[in-house]
C-alpha positions in Angstrom: 111.0 53.8 155.5 107.3 54.5 155.7 104.4 55.5 153.7 102.5 58.8 153.9 98.8 58.8 153.2 96.6 61.8 153.1 92.8 61.7 152.8 90.0 64.2 152.9 86.3 64.2 152.2 85.5 63.5 148.6 83.7 66.5 147.1 81.5 65.9 144.1 80.2 68.6 141.8 78.6 67.5 138.5 78.5 70.0 135.6 74.7 70.2 136.1 75.1 71.1 139.7 77.5 73.8 138.7 75.0 75.2 136.2 72.3 75.2 138.9 74.6 77.0 141.3 74.8 74.2 143.8 77.9 74.2 146.1 80.2 71.1 146.2 79.2 68.6 148.9 80.6 65.4 150.4 79.4 62.1 149.2 78.9 59.1 151.4 79.0 55.3 151.1 76.4 54.9 153.8 72.9 54.2 152.5 70.5 57.0 153.4 67.9 54.4 154.4 67.1 50.7 154.3 64.1 51.0 151.9 65.9 49.5 148.9 67.9 46.4 148.1 71.6 46.6 147.2 70.8 46.2 143.5 68.1 48.9 143.7 70.6 51.3 145.3 73.0 50.7 142.4 70.3 51.3 139.9 69.2 54.4 141.8 72.8 55.7 141.8 73.0 55.5 138.0 69.4 56.8 137.5 70.2 59.8 139.7 73.0 60.5 137.2 70.7 60.3 134.2 71.9 57.0 132.8 69.6 55.1 130.5 68.2 51.7 131.4 70.4 50.2 128.7 73.5 51.8 130.0 72.7 50.9 133.6 72.2 47.3 132.5 75.5 47.3 130.7 77.4 48.7 133.7 75.8 46.3 136.2 76.0 43.3 133.9 72.3 42.6 134.1 69.5 42.5 131.5 67.8 45.7 130.5 64.4 44.2 131.5 65.9 43.5 135.0 67.0 47.2 135.2 63.6 48.4 134.2 62.0 46.1 136.8 64.3 47.7 139.5 63.4 51.2 138.3 59.7 50.3 138.4 60.2 49.0 142.0 61.9 52.3 142.9 59.0 54.3 141.4 56.5 52.2 143.4 58.4 52.5 146.7 58.8 56.2 146.4 55.4 56.9 144.8 56.9 58.7 141.8 55.9 58.3 138.1 58.9 59.5 136.1 62.7 59.7 136.2 62.5 63.4 136.7 60.3 63.0 139.8 62.6 60.2 141.0 65.7 62.5 140.7 63.8 65.5 142.3 62.7 63.4 145.3 66.1 61.7 145.5 67.9 65.1 145.7 65.6 66.2 148.5 66.4 63.1 150.4 70.2 63.1 149.8 70.2 60.1 147.5 72.4 62.0 145.1 75.1 62.1 147.8 75.3 58.3 148.1 77.8 56.3 146.1 77.9 52.5 146.3 81.3 51.5 147.8 82.0 49.1 145.0 81.7 52.0 142.5 84.7 53.7 144.0 88.2 53.1 142.6 90.1 50.6 144.7 92.5 53.4 145.8 89.6 55.1 147.6 88.6 52.1 149.6 90.4 50.9 152.7 90.9 47.3 153.8 87.8 47.3 155.9 85.6 48.1 152.9 84.8 51.7 153.8 85.7 54.8 151.9 88.7 56.8 153.1 
């Protein structure tokens, strides 16, 4: 007896991408750069998907003020002044293709900790 397992690149297409006519693309669990802390990457992930500070705080189990501190830090590091500018810059740098590995369902993560 054995087990068959089949995996392929995870394609992501949000409804907003569909409306904008953007083709599906592969996401990655590799951080595009080392500019941010792990927590900032998680906050950035949710910010790129238009979550509010309150919702981000709830999902990450942190205070809303802590979330807002991380967002302010992201703005300063990227020299942007609004969530719109952050998302626009993030898309141009491929930040929207990054997903923190601990945000994936366990079935998508292998024993080494990488995405399958």
